PDB file of N, CA, C and O in Angstrom:
ATOM      1  N   MET A   1      14.494 -41.152 -10.186  1.00  0.00           N
ATOM      2  CA  MET A   1      13.640 -41.345 -11.591  1.00  0.00           C
ATOM      3  C   MET A   1      12.855 -40.878 -12.347  1.00  0.00           C
ATOM      4  O   MET A   1      11.711 -40.500 -12.096  1.00  0.00           O
ATOM      5  N   ASN A   2      13.350 -40.870 -13.223  1.00  0.00           N
ATOM      6  CA  ASN A   2      12.507 -40.267 -14.417  1.00  0.00           C
ATOM      7  C   ASN A   2      11.093 -40.724 -14.921  1.00  0.00           C
ATOM      8  O   ASN A   2      10.603 -41.725 -15.445  1.00  0.00           O
ATOM      9  N   ILE A   3      10.554 -39.090 -14.361  1.00  0.00           N
ATOM     10  CA  ILE A   3       8.623 -39.343 -14.390  1.00  0.00           C
ATOM     11  C   ILE A   3       8.621 -38.822 -15.910  1.00  0.00           C
ATOM     12  O   ILE A   3       9.534 -38.124 -16.352  1.00  0.00           O
ATOM     13  N   ASP A   4       7.554 -39.210 -16.639  1.00  0.00           N
ATOM     14  CA  ASP A   4       7.634 -38.682 -17.750  1.00  0.00           C
ATOM     15  C   ASP A   4       5.847 -38.025 -17.477  1.00  0.00           C
ATOM     16  O   ASP A   4       5.637 -36.923 -17.982  1.00  0.00           O
ATOM     17  N   VAL A   5       4.923 -38.546 -16.885  1.00  0.00           N
ATOM     18  CA  VAL A   5       3.880 -38.001 -16.622  1.00  0.00           C
ATOM     19  C   VAL A   5       3.533 -38.685 -15.341  1.00  0.00           C
ATOM     20  O   VAL A   5       3.547 -39.767 -14.754  1.00  0.00           O
ATOM     21  N   GLU A   6       3.133 -37.104 -15.225  1.00  0.00           N
ATOM     22  CA  GLU A   6       2.224 -37.217 -13.421  1.00  0.00           C
ATOM     23  C   GLU A   6       0.706 -36.823 -13.552  1.00  0.00           C
ATOM     24  O   GLU A   6       0.267 -35.821 -14.118  1.00  0.00           O
ATOM     25  N   LEU A   7      -0.100 -37.942 -12.831  1.00  0.00           N
ATOM     26  CA  LEU A   7      -1.040 -37.781 -12.513  1.00  0.00           C
ATOM     27  C   LEU A   7      -2.013 -37.720 -11.324  1.00  0.00           C
ATOM     28  O   LEU A   7      -1.918 -38.697 -10.581  1.00  0.00           O
ATOM     29  N   ASP A   8      -2.988 -36.740 -10.945  1.00  0.00           N
ATOM     30  CA  ASP A   8      -3.517 -36.460 -10.096  1.00  0.00           C
ATOM     31  C   ASP A   8      -4.956 -37.062  -9.760  1.00  0.00           C
ATOM     32  O   ASP A   8      -6.028 -36.471  -9.890  1.00  0.00           O
ATOM     33  N   ALA A   9      -4.766 -38.287  -9.326  1.00  0.00           N
ATOM     34  CA  ALA A   9      -5.983 -38.872  -9.053  1.00  0.00           C
ATOM     35  C   ALA A   9      -6.912 -38.414  -7.149  1.00  0.00           C
ATOM     36  O   ALA A   9      -7.835 -38.918  -6.508  1.00  0.00           O
ATOM     37  N   THR A  10      -6.160 -37.475  -6.985  1.00  0.00           N
ATOM     38  CA  THR A  10      -7.034 -37.638  -5.134  1.00  0.00           C
ATOM     39  C   THR A  10      -8.501 -36.813  -5.764  1.00  0.00           C
ATOM     40  O   THR A  10      -8.721 -36.024  -6.683  1.00  0.00           O
ATOM     41  N   GLY A  11      -9.157 -37.356  -4.913  1.00  0.00           N
ATOM     42  CA  GLY A  11     -10.463 -37.175  -4.771  1.00  0.00           C
ATOM     43  C   GLY A  11     -11.045 -37.726  -5.262  1.00  0.00           C
ATOM     44  O   GLY A  11     -12.241 -37.634  -4.986  1.00  0.00           O
ATOM     45  N   LEU A  12     -10.638 -38.646  -6.292  1.00  0.00           N
ATOM     46  CA  LEU A  12     -11.292 -40.225  -6.842  1.00  0.00           C
ATOM     47  C   LEU A  12     -11.243 -41.487  -6.037  1.00  0.00           C
ATOM     48  O   LEU A  12     -10.326 -42.044  -5.434  1.00  0.00           O
ATOM     49  N   LEU A  13     -12.976 -41.871  -6.275  1.00  0.00           N
ATOM     50  CA  LEU A  13     -13.127 -43.263  -5.556  1.00  0.00           C
ATOM     51  C   LEU A  13     -13.200 -44.371  -6.810  1.00  0.00           C
ATOM     52  O   LEU A  13     -13.637 -44.140  -7.938  1.00  0.00           O
ATOM     53  N   CYS A  14     -12.572 -45.826  -6.237  1.00  0.00           N
ATOM     54  CA  CYS A  14     -12.981 -46.463  -7.128  1.00  0.00           C
ATOM     55  C   CYS A  14     -13.345 -46.857  -7.766  1.00  0.00           C
ATOM     56  O   CYS A  14     -14.501 -46.611  -7.421  1.00  0.00           O
ATOM     57  N   PRO A  15     -13.465 -47.461  -8.728  1.00  0.00           N
ATOM     58  CA  PRO A  15     -12.371 -47.256 -10.016  1.00  0.00           C
ATOM     59  C   PRO A  15     -11.649 -46.434 -10.702  1.00  0.00           C
ATOM     60  O   PRO A  15     -10.579 -46.865 -11.132  1.00  0.00           O
ATOM     61  N   LEU A  16     -11.891 -45.562 -10.881  1.00  0.00           N
ATOM     62  CA  LEU A  16     -11.478 -44.111 -11.315  1.00  0.00           C
ATOM     63  C   LEU A  16      -9.909 -44.182 -11.382  1.00  0.00           C
ATOM     64  O   LEU A  16      -9.293 -44.564 -12.377  1.00  0.00           O
ATOM     65  N   PRO A  17      -9.328 -43.763 -10.188  1.00  0.00           N
ATOM     66  CA  PRO A  17      -8.102 -43.476 -10.153  1.00  0.00           C
ATOM     67  C   PRO A  17      -7.392 -44.668 -10.787  1.00  0.00           C
ATOM     68  O   PRO A  17      -6.427 -44.206 -11.395  1.00  0.00           O
ATOM     69  N   VAL A  18      -7.439 -46.123 -10.932  1.00  0.00           N
ATOM     70  CA  VAL A  18      -6.811 -47.211 -11.538  1.00  0.00           C
ATOM     71  C   VAL A  18      -7.461 -46.860 -13.513  1.00  0.00           C
ATOM     72  O   VAL A  18      -6.726 -47.048 -14.483  1.00  0.00           O
ATOM     73  N   LEU A  19      -9.100 -46.290 -13.626  1.00  0.00           N
ATOM     74  CA  LEU A  19      -9.234 -46.331 -14.887  1.00  0.00           C
ATOM     75  C   LEU A  19      -8.908 -45.071 -15.386  1.00  0.00           C
ATOM     76  O   LEU A  19      -9.555 -44.832 -16.405  1.00  0.00           O
ATOM     77  N   LYS A  20      -8.220 -44.255 -15.088  1.00  0.00           N
ATOM     78  CA  LYS A  20      -7.601 -42.609 -14.917  1.00  0.00           C
ATOM     79  C   LYS A  20      -6.096 -43.175 -15.587  1.00  0.00           C
ATOM     80  O   LYS A  20      -5.417 -42.853 -16.562  1.00  0.00           O
ATOM     81  N   ALA A  21      -6.002 -44.038 -14.666  1.00  0.00           N
ATOM     82  CA  ALA A  21      -4.194 -44.200 -15.660  1.00  0.00           C
ATOM     83  C   ALA A  21      -3.933 -44.936 -16.619  1.00  0.00           C
ATOM     84  O   ALA A  21      -3.096 -44.629 -17.468  1.00  0.00           O
ATOM     85  N   ALA A  22      -4.890 -46.474 -16.642  1.00  0.00           N
ATOM     86  CA  ALA A  22      -4.774 -46.575 -17.758  1.00  0.00           C
ATOM     87  C   ALA A  22      -5.177 -45.936 -18.912  1.00  0.00           C
ATOM     88  O   ALA A  22      -4.552 -46.262 -19.922  1.00  0.00           O
ATOM     89  N   LYS A  23      -5.968 -45.192 -19.026  1.00  0.00           N
ATOM     90  CA  LYS A  23      -6.376 -44.604 -20.090  1.00  0.00           C
ATOM     91  C   LYS A  23      -4.932 -43.218 -20.179  1.00  0.00           C
ATOM     92  O   LYS A  23      -4.847 -42.336 -21.032  1.00  0.00           O
ATOM     93  N   GLN A  24      -4.163 -43.419 -19.232  1.00  0.00           N
ATOM     94  CA  GLN A  24      -3.311 -42.329 -19.111  1.00  0.00           C
ATOM     95  C   GLN A  24      -2.141 -42.794 -19.723  1.00  0.00           C
ATOM     96  O   GLN A  24      -1.548 -41.951 -20.395  1.00  0.00           O
ATOM     97  N   LEU A  25      -1.697 -43.813 -19.673  1.00  0.00           N
ATOM     98  CA  LEU A  25      -0.733 -45.274 -19.905  1.00  0.00           C
ATOM     99  C   LEU A  25      -1.224 -45.364 -21.205  1.00  0.00           C
ATOM    100  O   LEU A  25      -0.430 -44.844 -21.990  1.00  0.00           O
ATOM    101  N   ARG A  26      -2.202 -45.811 -21.738  1.00  0.00           N
ATOM    102  CA  ARG A  26      -2.312 -46.033 -23.553  1.00  0.00           C
ATOM    103  C   ARG A  26      -1.603 -45.315 -24.174  1.00  0.00           C
ATOM    104  O   ARG A  26      -0.901 -45.751 -25.087  1.00  0.00           O
ATOM    105  N   SER A  27      -1.628 -43.704 -23.726  1.00  0.00           N
ATOM    106  CA  SER A  27      -0.922 -42.597 -24.906  1.00  0.00           C
ATOM    107  C   SER A  27       0.671 -43.005 -24.291  1.00  0.00           C
ATOM    108  O   SER A  27       1.471 -42.239 -24.829  1.00  0.00           O
ATOM    109  N   MET A  28       0.936 -43.363 -23.936  1.00  0.00           N
ATOM    110  CA  MET A  28       1.933 -43.258 -23.236  1.00  0.00           C
ATOM    111  C   MET A  28       3.246 -43.930 -24.121  1.00  0.00           C
ATOM    112  O   MET A  28       2.602 -44.561 -24.958  1.00  0.00           O
ATOM    113  N   SER A  29       4.478 -44.146 -24.403  1.00  0.00           N
ATOM    114  CA  SER A  29       5.235 -45.122 -25.071  1.00  0.00           C
ATOM    115  C   SER A  29       5.533 -45.929 -23.733  1.00  0.00           C
ATOM    116  O   SER A  29       5.376 -45.639 -22.547  1.00  0.00           O
ATOM    117  N   PRO A  30       6.254 -47.579 -24.688  1.00  0.00           N
ATOM    118  CA  PRO A  30       6.530 -48.540 -23.800  1.00  0.00           C
ATOM    119  C   PRO A  30       7.997 -48.261 -22.868  1.00  0.00           C
ATOM    120  O   PRO A  30       9.079 -48.111 -23.435  1.00  0.00           O
ATOM    121  N   GLY A  31       7.850 -48.219 -21.427  1.00  0.00           N
ATOM    122  CA  GLY A  31       8.978 -47.999 -20.857  1.00  0.00           C
ATOM    123  C   GLY A  31       8.744 -46.449 -19.936  1.00  0.00           C
ATOM    124  O   GLY A  31       9.158 -46.163 -18.812  1.00  0.00           O
ATOM    125  N   ASP A  32       8.109 -45.814 -20.684  1.00  0.00           N
ATOM    126  CA  ASP A  32       7.732 -44.593 -20.083  1.00  0.00           C
ATOM    127  C   ASP A  32       6.991 -44.607 -18.165  1.00  0.00           C
ATOM    128  O   ASP A  32       6.096 -45.378 -17.819  1.00  0.00           O
ATOM    129  N   VAL A  33       7.428 -43.931 -17.550  1.00  0.00           N
ATOM    130  CA  VAL A  33       6.636 -43.809 -16.617  1.00  0.00           C
ATOM    131  C   VAL A  33       5.897 -42.832 -16.054  1.00  0.00           C
ATOM    132  O   VAL A  33       6.195 -41.638 -16.018  1.00  0.00           O
ATOM    133  N   LEU A  34       5.069 -43.272 -15.676  1.00  0.00           N
ATOM    134  CA  LEU A  34       3.723 -42.516 -14.988  1.00  0.00           C
ATOM    135  C   LEU A  34       3.905 -42.280 -13.251  1.00  0.00           C
ATOM    136  O   LEU A  34       4.157 -43.313 -12.630  1.00  0.00           O
ATOM    137  N   LYS A  35       3.822 -41.309 -12.638  1.00  0.00           N
ATOM    138  CA  LYS A  35       3.730 -40.761 -11.483  1.00  0.00           C
ATOM    139  C   LYS A  35       2.173 -40.624 -11.293  1.00  0.00           C
ATOM    140  O   LYS A  35       1.592 -39.706 -11.871  1.00  0.00           O
ATOM    141  N   LEU A  36       1.418 -41.589 -10.429  1.00  0.00           N
ATOM    142  CA  LEU A  36      -0.261 -41.704 -10.099  1.00  0.00           C
ATOM    143  C   LEU A  36      -0.006 -41.350  -8.253  1.00  0.00           C
ATOM    144  O   LEU A  36       0.619 -41.887  -7.339  1.00  0.00           O
ATOM    145  N   ILE A  37      -0.879 -40.165  -8.409  1.00  0.00           N
ATOM    146  CA  ILE A  37      -0.987 -39.762  -6.746  1.00  0.00           C
ATOM    147  C   ILE A  37      -2.055 -40.169  -6.338  1.00  0.00           C
ATOM    148  O   ILE A  37      -2.677 -40.288  -7.393  1.00  0.00           O
ATOM    149  N   ALA A  38      -2.940 -40.570  -5.291  1.00  0.00           N
ATOM    150  CA  ALA A  38      -4.539 -41.006  -5.472  1.00  0.00           C
ATOM    151  C   ALA A  38      -4.722 -40.793  -3.533  1.00  0.00           C
ATOM    152  O   ALA A  38      -3.846 -41.191  -2.765  1.00  0.00           O
ATOM    153  N   ASP A  39      -5.522 -40.366  -3.240  1.00  0.00           N
ATOM    154  CA  ASP A  39      -6.041 -40.792  -1.904  1.00  0.00           C
ATOM    155  C   ASP A  39      -7.145 -42.311  -1.930  1.00  0.00           C
ATOM    156  O   ASP A  39      -7.350 -43.095  -1.003  1.00  0.00           O
ATOM    157  N   ASP A  40      -7.455 -42.324  -2.708  1.00  0.00           N
ATOM    158  CA  ASP A  40      -8.947 -43.755  -2.600  1.00  0.00           C
ATOM    159  C   ASP A  40      -7.865 -44.982  -1.942  1.00  0.00           C
ATOM    160  O   ASP A  40      -6.907 -45.523  -2.496  1.00  0.00           O
ATOM    161  N   PRO A  41      -8.607 -45.253  -0.077  1.00  0.00           N
ATOM    162  CA  PRO A  41      -7.648 -46.925   0.253  1.00  0.00           C
ATOM    163  C   PRO A  41      -7.957 -47.468  -0.445  1.00  0.00           C
ATOM    164  O   PRO A  41      -7.581 -48.549   0.008  1.00  0.00           O
ATOM    165  N   ALA A  42      -8.497 -47.741  -1.507  1.00  0.00           N
ATOM    166  CA  ALA A  42      -8.641 -48.989  -2.052  1.00  0.00           C
ATOM    167  C   ALA A  42      -7.314 -48.667  -3.255  1.00  0.00           C
ATOM    168  O   ALA A  42      -6.791 -49.779  -3.332  1.00  0.00           O
ATOM    169  N   ALA A  43      -7.117 -48.435  -3.491  1.00  0.00           N
ATOM    170  CA  ALA A  43      -6.276 -47.983  -4.470  1.00  0.00           C
ATOM    171  C   ALA A  43      -5.078 -48.566  -4.465  1.00  0.00           C
ATOM    172  O   ALA A  43      -4.658 -48.931  -5.563  1.00  0.00           O
ATOM    173  N   VAL A  44      -3.968 -48.876  -2.893  1.00  0.00           N
ATOM    174  CA  VAL A  44      -3.374 -49.985  -2.248  1.00  0.00           C
ATOM    175  C   VAL A  44      -3.420 -50.981  -2.301  1.00  0.00           C
ATOM    176  O   VAL A  44      -2.564 -51.676  -1.755  1.00  0.00           O
ATOM    177  N   VAL A  45      -4.851 -51.700  -3.255  1.00  0.00           N
ATOM    178  CA  VAL A  45      -4.697 -53.211  -3.771  1.00  0.00           C
ATOM    179  C   VAL A  45      -4.669 -52.991  -5.318  1.00  0.00           C
ATOM    180  O   VAL A  45      -3.803 -53.383  -6.100  1.00  0.00           O
ATOM    181  N   ASP A  46      -6.030 -52.134  -5.646  1.00  0.00           N
ATOM    182  CA  ASP A  46      -6.345 -52.069  -7.153  1.00  0.00           C
ATOM    183  C   ASP A  46      -4.864 -51.615  -8.169  1.00  0.00           C
ATOM    184  O   ASP A  46      -4.778 -51.999  -9.335  1.00  0.00           O
ATOM    185  N   VAL A  47      -3.814 -50.790  -7.529  1.00  0.00           N
ATOM    186  CA  VAL A  47      -2.839 -50.237  -8.293  1.00  0.00           C
ATOM    187  C   VAL A  47      -2.157 -51.699  -8.692  1.00  0.00           C
ATOM    188  O   VAL A  47      -2.570 -52.243  -9.716  1.00  0.00           O
ATOM    189  N   PRO A  48      -1.196 -52.299  -7.963  1.00  0.00           N
ATOM    190  CA  PRO A  48      -0.313 -53.611  -8.014  1.00  0.00           C
ATOM    191  C   PRO A  48      -1.470 -54.557  -8.571  1.00  0.00           C
ATOM    192  O   PRO A  48      -0.932 -55.568  -9.022  1.00  0.00           O
ATOM    193  N   HIS A  49      -2.871 -54.612  -8.711  1.00  0.00           N
ATOM    194  CA  HIS A  49      -3.137 -55.635  -9.161  1.00  0.00           C
ATOM    195  C   HIS A  49      -3.953 -55.061 -10.913  1.00  0.00           C
ATOM    196  O   HIS A  49      -4.514 -55.566 -11.886  1.00  0.00           O
ATOM    197  N   PHE A  50      -3.729 -54.366 -10.649  1.00  0.00           N
ATOM    198  CA  PHE A  50      -3.783 -53.599 -12.157  1.00  0.00           C
ATOM    199  C   PHE A  50      -3.051 -53.409 -13.473  1.00  0.00           C
ATOM    200  O   PHE A  50      -3.329 -53.250 -14.661  1.00  0.00           O
ATOM    201  N   CYS A  51      -1.798 -53.517 -12.555  1.00  0.00           N
ATOM    202  CA  CYS A  51      -0.682 -53.400 -13.710  1.00  0.00           C
ATOM    203  C   CYS A  51       0.054 -55.137 -13.182  1.00  0.00           C
ATOM    204  O   CYS A  51       0.844 -55.462 -14.068  1.00  0.00           O
ATOM    205  N   ALA A  52       0.019 -55.819 -12.483  1.00  0.00           N
ATOM    206  CA  ALA A  52       0.070 -57.173 -12.955  1.00  0.00           C
ATOM    207  C   ALA A  52      -0.405 -57.423 -13.859  1.00  0.00           C
ATOM    208  O   ALA A  52       0.268 -57.962 -14.736  1.00  0.00           O
ATOM    209  N   GLU A  53      -2.146 -57.078 -14.127  1.00  0.00           N
ATOM    210  CA  GLU A  53      -2.741 -57.394 -15.153  1.00  0.00           C
ATOM    211  C   GLU A  53      -3.103 -56.780 -16.582  1.00  0.00           C
ATOM    212  O   GLU A  53      -3.759 -57.110 -17.570  1.00  0.00           O
ATOM    213  N   ALA A  54      -2.250 -55.612 -16.117  1.00  0.00           N
ATOM    214  CA  ALA A  54      -1.933 -55.017 -17.618  1.00  0.00           C
ATOM    215  C   ALA A  54      -0.677 -54.965 -18.279  1.00  0.00           C
ATOM    216  O   ALA A  54      -0.395 -54.343 -19.304  1.00  0.00           O
ATOM    217  N   GLY A  55       0.212 -55.857 -17.411  1.00  0.00           N
ATOM    218  CA  GLY A  55       1.960 -55.970 -18.125  1.00  0.00           C
ATOM    219  C   GLY A  55       2.233 -54.573 -17.436  1.00  0.00           C
ATOM    220  O   GLY A  55       2.958 -53.893 -18.162  1.00  0.00           O
ATOM    221  N   HIS A  56       2.025 -54.193 -16.744  1.00  0.00           N
ATOM    222  CA  HIS A  56       2.836 -52.479 -16.808  1.00  0.00           C
ATOM    223  C   HIS A  56       3.504 -53.224 -15.038  1.00  0.00           C
ATOM    224  O   HIS A  56       3.029 -54.002 -14.210  1.00  0.00           O
ATOM    225  N   LYS A  57       4.630 -52.544 -15.143  1.00  0.00           N
ATOM    226  CA  LYS A  57       5.408 -52.986 -13.488  1.00  0.00           C
ATOM    227  C   LYS A  57       5.487 -51.686 -13.091  1.00  0.00           C
ATOM    228  O   LYS A  57       5.942 -50.679 -13.634  1.00  0.00           O
ATOM    229  N   LEU A  58       4.924 -51.908 -11.975  1.00  0.00           N
ATOM    230  CA  LEU A  58       4.876 -51.555 -10.974  1.00  0.00           C
ATOM    231  C   LEU A  58       5.929 -50.825 -10.298  1.00  0.00           C
ATOM    232  O   LEU A  58       5.470 -50.878  -9.157  1.00  0.00           O
ATOM    233  N   LEU A  59       7.361 -49.976 -10.153  1.00  0.00           N
ATOM    234  CA  LEU A  59       8.502 -49.621  -9.833  1.00  0.00           C
ATOM    235  C   LEU A  59       8.449 -49.010  -8.175  1.00  0.00           C
ATOM    236  O   LEU A  59       9.279 -49.298  -7.314  1.00  0.00           O
ATOM    237  N   ALA A  60       7.639 -48.393  -8.046  1.00  0.00           N
ATOM    238  CA  ALA A  60       7.489 -48.313  -6.459  1.00  0.00           C
ATOM    239  C   ALA A  60       6.272 -47.797  -5.982  1.00  0.00           C
ATOM    240  O   ALA A  60       5.397 -47.599  -6.825  1.00  0.00           O
ATOM    241  N   SER A  61       5.917 -47.410  -4.215  1.00  0.00           N
ATOM    242  CA  SER A  61       4.792 -46.838  -4.105  1.00  0.00           C
ATOM    243  C   SER A  61       5.267 -46.830  -2.600  1.00  0.00           C
ATOM    244  O   SER A  61       5.975 -47.559  -1.906  1.00  0.00           O
ATOM    245  N   GLU A  62       4.398 -45.427  -2.379  1.00  0.00           N
ATOM    246  CA  GLU A  62       4.613 -44.784  -1.097  1.00  0.00           C
ATOM    247  C   GLU A  62       3.655 -43.904  -0.964  1.00  0.00           C
ATOM    248  O   GLU A  62       3.182 -43.099  -1.766  1.00  0.00           O
ATOM    249  N   ASP A  63       3.228 -44.320   0.983  1.00  0.00           N
ATOM    250  CA  ASP A  63       2.701 -43.084   1.582  1.00  0.00           C
ATOM    251  C   ASP A  63       3.156 -41.793   1.930  1.00  0.00           C
ATOM    252  O   ASP A  63       4.190 -41.606   2.572  1.00  0.00           O
ATOM    253  N   VAL A  64       2.258 -40.717   1.441  1.00  0.00           N
ATOM    254  CA  VAL A  64       2.710 -39.439   1.727  1.00  0.00           C
ATOM    255  C   VAL A  64       1.670 -38.464   2.562  1.00  0.00           C
ATOM    256  O   VAL A  64       0.977 -37.689   1.903  1.00  0.00           O
ATOM    257  N   GLU A  65       1.565 -38.483   3.802  1.00  0.00           N
ATOM    258  CA  GLU A  65       0.538 -37.358   3.957  1.00  0.00           C
ATOM    259  C   GLU A  65      -0.689 -37.906   4.235  1.00  0.00           C
ATOM    260  O   GLU A  65      -0.935 -37.625   5.408  1.00  0.00           O
ATOM    261  N   GLY A  66      -1.491 -38.477   3.807  1.00  0.00           N
ATOM    262  CA  GLY A  66      -2.912 -39.170   3.880  1.00  0.00           C
ATOM    263  C   GLY A  66      -3.312 -39.124   2.190  1.00  0.00           C
ATOM    264  O   GLY A  66      -4.391 -38.732   1.745  1.00  0.00           O
ATOM    265  N   TYR A  67      -2.121 -39.640   1.365  1.00  0.00           N
ATOM    266  CA  TYR A  67      -2.228 -39.884  -0.066  1.00  0.00           C
ATOM    267  C   TYR A  67      -0.887 -41.114  -0.647  1.00  0.00           C
ATOM    268  O   TYR A  67       0.265 -41.134  -0.215  1.00  0.00           O
ATOM    269  N   GLN A  68      -1.310 -41.792  -1.422  1.00  0.00           N
ATOM    270  CA  GLN A  68       0.021 -42.815  -1.974  1.00  0.00           C
ATOM    271  C   GLN A  68       0.122 -41.910  -3.258  1.00  0.00           C
ATOM    272  O   GLN A  68      -0.663 -41.134  -3.802  1.00  0.00           O
ATOM    273  N   LEU A  69       1.801 -42.448  -3.604  1.00  0.00           N
ATOM    274  CA  LEU A  69       2.396 -42.159  -4.712  1.00  0.00           C
ATOM    275  C   LEU A  69       2.365 -43.541  -5.585  1.00  0.00           C
ATOM    276  O   LEU A  69       2.434 -44.541  -4.870  1.00  0.00           O
ATOM    277  N   TYR A  70       2.276 -43.789  -6.948  1.00  0.00           N
ATOM    278  CA  TYR A  70       2.442 -45.215  -7.833  1.00  0.00           C
ATOM    279  C   TYR A  70       3.415 -44.150  -8.805  1.00  0.00           C
ATOM    280  O   TYR A  70       3.193 -43.033  -9.273  1.00  0.00           O
ATOM    281  N   PHE A  71       4.604 -45.084  -8.860  1.00  0.00           N
ATOM    282  CA  PHE A  71       5.298 -44.952  -9.905  1.00  0.00           C
ATOM    283  C   PHE A  71       5.632 -45.829 -10.965  1.00  0.00           C
ATOM    284  O   PHE A  71       6.773 -46.291 -11.001  1.00  0.00           O
ATOM    285  N   ILE A  72       4.566 -46.207 -12.077  1.00  0.00           N
ATOM    286  CA  ILE A  72       4.127 -47.430 -12.947  1.00  0.00           C
ATOM    287  C   ILE A  72       4.938 -47.211 -14.085  1.00  0.00           C
ATOM    288  O   ILE A  72       5.207 -46.093 -14.525  1.00  0.00           O
ATOM    289  N   GLN A  73       5.352 -48.353 -14.588  1.00  0.00           N
ATOM    290  CA  GLN A  73       6.380 -48.046 -16.125  1.00  0.00           C
ATOM    291  C   GLN A  73       5.507 -48.988 -17.010  1.00  0.00           C
ATOM    292  O   GLN A  73       5.217 -50.146 -16.711  1.00  0.00           O
ATOM    293  N   LYS A  74       5.100 -48.277 -18.230  1.00  0.00           N
ATOM    294  CA  LYS A  74       4.499 -48.870 -19.422  1.00  0.00           C
ATOM    295  C   LYS A  74       5.329 -50.122 -19.722  1.00  0.00           C
ATOM    296  O   LYS A  74       6.523 -50.052 -20.011  1.00  0.00           O
ATOM    297  N   GLY A  75       4.589 -51.364 -19.635  1.00  0.00           N
ATOM    298  CA  GLY A  75       4.731 -52.394 -19.952  1.00  0.00           C
ATOM    299  C   GLY A  75       4.863 -52.127 -22.211  1.00  0.00           C
ATOM    300  O   GLY A  75       5.029 -53.105 -22.939  1.00  0.00           O
TER     301      GLY A  75
END
């Protein structure tokens, strides 16, 4: 998977990971992929909901050693 931008949101609590992802995605081109790294337990619910509401595509998500990775394609 081609990653265009990586955003580290570890240490941030809801709603900051989603807010930072939204801000980053605004500056990206449609089709670009954002890799979001988060450790907020609420991100498991917040990120998919944000993608659905904002028109972005959640390509994949995975848990890795205490944090989550989200791969979001800008809609």
